[in-house]
N, C-alpha and C positions, 0 to 999 in steps of 0.2 A: 091606236090599241098594240100595233106592235112593237114602240117606243116603249109603251108601259112592259109589254113582255122582257123586251130586252134588256129593261131597267131591273125589271125580278130575276132573267138567269144571272145579269153580273152582281146583284146583291149576295143571293143565295152562293155563290162562287166565290167573294169576301168569306161570305161568314163561315164557308168549308174550309178557306185556309186560313182562317183565323183559329177555328177548331183544330183543323191541323198542328199550327205553328204550338197553340198551347199544349197539345198531346206530346210534341215533339222536346217539350223543355226539360229538363232536368229537375227530377223534383228532388229538392233541398233536408224535404222533415223526414228524417231516420222513424219514425213511427210505422211509417207507407211504407216504409223499405220493408220492414219485420214484420207486421200484418201478411202484406203478400210471401212471407217465406214460409209464415202460418199458415196460410191458407191452403200452401203447394203441400209443404207436409201431411197437412189433415186429408187433403184430397188424394194421397199417394195410399199412404199409411192407414187411414181409417175406411175413406168410401169408396177406394177404389178406382180415383178416376184419376186417370193416367194424363191423358191427355189435357184434364186441366188444371193438373197439379205442376207440368213442366212450362204451361202455358203462362201462371203464376209470377215461376221460377224466372221465367223470360224477363216479365214485368219489370220484376224486380232486379234483374241483371242490365237491362236495357233501359230502366227511368231514372239511377241512379249512375254517379259519377265515382262515386268508391263504393267497391263490392265486399263483403267478406269474403277471404277466402277458403272458412271451411265449408259456406253456404258453396260454393263454384266446387267444393270436393263431391261434396254430397249429390249434389244436382250431375255433377261428373259419373257420381258411380251407379247414379240410380239410370243415368242414358245410357250408362253400358250394357247395362243389367237388361233395359227393355228395347234392347238394339236402336237406339237412338243416336244422332252425332254428341255423340260424347266429347271432341278433341275441340268443338267450340268452348266448352266451360274448360277444360285447360288452357287453352292458349288464353282464352281470358284472365285467365288466374297468372299468370306470368306476369300479368300488368298490378297486381296487388303484391306479387313477390315467391309466386308460385316455381318450384325447382322440381326435375325428376328425381330427387334425391326423397324427397316429403311421400312421394306414390309409393315408395317402398312399406310403409305402413300400412300397409291394403293388402290382406292376405288373397285376395280375390286376384291380383294381381300382377302376381310374384312370378308366376310361371307362362304368363300371356304378352302378345306384343306389345300393349298398350306402354309401359314405361317405355320401350323403345321407341316406338311412335311417337309418343312426348318426346325423347331425349332428341329428336332428330329436327322435331320441331325448334326447343330450344336453340339448337347450334348453328340453325339456321340464322340467315340475314333478317327476318320477322323478329325471330325470338329475341336475337342480341337487341336488336332494336328497340326490342318491349322491354326485355330486363333492364338495361340503362333509362331508360323512359322513369321504369320506377324506382330505382335510386336515386334519382334525380327528385322526384317529391318528396324524397325521407330530409327532414329539417334536423341536420347532423347536430346543429346549434343545443338544439333541445336535445335530443339525444344526448350528446355529451355530457351535458349537466342533469340527467335519468341517469346515464353511466358513473357516472360520481355520486350523486346521491344513493344510488343501490350498492354501490360499495362498502361505504362506509355505514348503510342499514345492516348489512352483510358481515361486517365488520364486529357492529354491537352484538350482534345472532353470535358470533364467535367467541365475545369474550367470555369470560370464567364467571360473571353476576349478569347476565344477558335482560334479565328482569331492570335492573336496575338502569340500567346503561339504557334501556329504553325509554324509561319514567324519564330520565333526564334529557331525551331527544326528542321524544314525540311531540310536545307541541312546538319544538321549531321547524321540526319537520315537515309536519300539517299545514303549518304558516307559510313554506316554502313552497312545497306542491301546491297549495291554493293559489299562490301569488302567480306559480306557474300554468295553471290551469286556466288564470283572466288572462294571460297574457296570449296564449299558445291555444289553447283547449288541453284537453283532456290527452296524455301522452299517450296514443292507445297506435293499432294499427294504421289508422289513414293518414296520422302526421310523419309516424318515427318506420311502417315497414313491421314486415310479422319477423313471428322469433325462427331465428335463422343460424347456422353455427357460419354461415360464410360469409354472413352481412358484412360486420367492421372490415374482414379482407377484402370484399368487394366495393365496399365504398373508399379505401385505401385511406382511412384518418385511422394515424398514428395516437391516435390519444386512447384509443376503446381497442383494450386487450381482453379478448372473449377466454382466453386462458386462465385472467384471475379475476372473472366473475365465475367460471366453473369452478376454481379451485375455492371460493369462499362458497358455494353454493354446493360442492359435492360433500359427501356422508365421509368419505376414508379417502386417504392417500396413500403413496406410495413411497416411505422414507427412503429409500435406498435408489441408490444408482441402477436403470436399466437401459440399453443400449437403444430400446423403442421409446425411450422416457425422455423428458425435457423435463429441468431443473426451475424451478418456481421458489423465490425469495418469500417466505412467511414475514408476516410482520414479526415476528418476535428474533429476527435474523437468520432461523435454521432455514434449511436447504429441504425441498420436500419434491417430489417427480411425480411426472404424472405426464399422459399419453398427449400430446401435442393435437388437440382435437379439434383445432381449425384449422390443418390441410388436411381433413377429410371429406371426400367431394360427398361419397356415399356412406352419412354415419347417421341412418334416419331414428335412431335412439337421441340422436344427439341434437338432429335438426329442429329441432323445437324447441331445444333448451333456453330460457328466455334470457333472451339480448334486448328484445325493446318493447314490443308491445305490452307484455306480462310483468316486467319489471316491477311499476307503479301498484301494479293489483296483488304483487306478491308482498310490498311495502303496508300497503292496506290490508290486506289477512294478517301479517304481522300484527299490526298496531289491535291493543284490545277493544279500543272503540274506533273501528273504523269507517263510520258513519258521523262522525264532528265534523265531518265535511260534505254531509249529504247531499243538500240543497244544490249546493255548485255539480256537485258531479252525478246527478240526478238531470241534471237539463244537457250534460254533455250528449245523453243518446240521442236526444232529435239531432241534434248537427251530427251524426256519425261517427261521433268521438270514443263512444263507448258504450258493447255490445249491452241490452240488457240482461242476458245472462251472467256476464260480469257483476254487473249492476247487483243483481238478485242474490249472487254470490256472498257477495258483502253485507245482502240483507238477512241472510242463512247467519252467516258468521257471526250476527250481533247477538246473535240467542245464545251462544254458548260461551259469550265470552263473560271472564268472574267479574270484570268490570261491571259498574251501573252504566248500562251507555240505552239507557230507558226502551227498550228491546222490544217493548211491548208493544208497540205502536209498530212496528213493521210485519210485512208481511212476511211470511212464510211458504218461501214461493219452488225448491225444488223438493218439498217434504221430507227428504233425506239430505242432511248438510254438505252441498255442493256437488260431491261425488257419490251418484246414486249407491255406491257400494256398502257406503259407510252404516248404511241403517242403523244396526244394532250397537250402535255408540250413541245416537241419538235420539232413540226413542224417543222419551220423554219428552220432547219439544216438535215432537208430531202433533200437525193438526189434520180433522178428518180428508179425507180425499178429496169429496166435493168443495168445501173450502177451500184448499188448497187450488186447486181449478180455475176455480175466481179468481185467487189471487196470481195463479200463472196468466190466464188472460190479458189482466190488465199489462203488461208488458209482453205482449204477445208473444207469448210460449204455451208451447202443444199441452194439451191434458194430460194428465201421467198416464192414461188407456193408449195412448197415440206414439207417447216417449215409449213405453215397454213392447210394443207393435215395430213401432222405429228399432229399437234392441235388438228384438225376436230378428227382423229380416236381416240386421246386419252378420248376426251369430249364424245363423243359417247359409248365407250366401257366400260367406267370409270377407260382407265388406265392413267400410269402419266409418264410422258418423259421429263419433265423440270425440271432440279435440279442444284444448287449450287447458286453463289454470283447472286444477282438478278434474277435466273432463268436462265442466261446465257448458263445452259446448256441446249439446246431446244430436 
């Protein structure tokens, strides 16, 4: 009898250890990650269940090897508001590219000690080690390819007849991008790091020129020399003058300039039928290489394309195209709100009434929850 009891106890202990091991293993299906973020935001902004919301956040951040920086930033802001440990989210963010300059985007933190506290950690031995570990995860060969790919695309955009140039190049570019996606995965933050004005400099990669990207992306340049500007050679041989933004340690308006994760999204938005590679990029969401909000930004973009993109079969997810502030421009493409919310849930994107509550909270208390291309990370 005692032997049976002992064996039963050992069996239960083994089962418990197996269960603990199973829960400790890293989840690799990022649909589960986005579901947890969805539940966290609904709990906090819709149900006022603050404890439950932070439990969902912590599950997402602890169960997955890669975390999206904007989710960590949002969790940190909410933790600050509710008098919880916000630094644990900011420290974790360093491992995915977060720098002190990025905190300048948040109005509520400009006159507080949050940025100073984070800067002290960032400069500490642990912070430096974490930053270097992050930089080591970046696929520099893939980033260099995307950099040159984007330069070519942006040069076409700046040409006298961009439409004709795009028509001539899109098929070739789509094929190149598809091949790279099959080889390395979608070129997003997980493999290339977040957009950051100091990324190329910190990588010490002479092949990457941040000023050149800004030059081709900017709407205006100074054509006369100035002591605070640097000369940049234009493609036609002329010289333009621009600020050397790569030297700005605290330049928040440029810290998220497209340098890595959003270069591919920018290209797909410029593409008149961006979902020609629909099935391939959809599969990248589960791998953590592409965020659902980036994907559905492209879905919405297909509805306003002048080309025939078979847009009728795609969901209208944001209710307004990309940036929620552009409603009046795209009203004819709207779906009823209940239909839109059904479409949004397919991608674990919070309902519109929760989106509005989230935006109202940010405006009222001076936080910022909207990031990314066209602020699609709401």
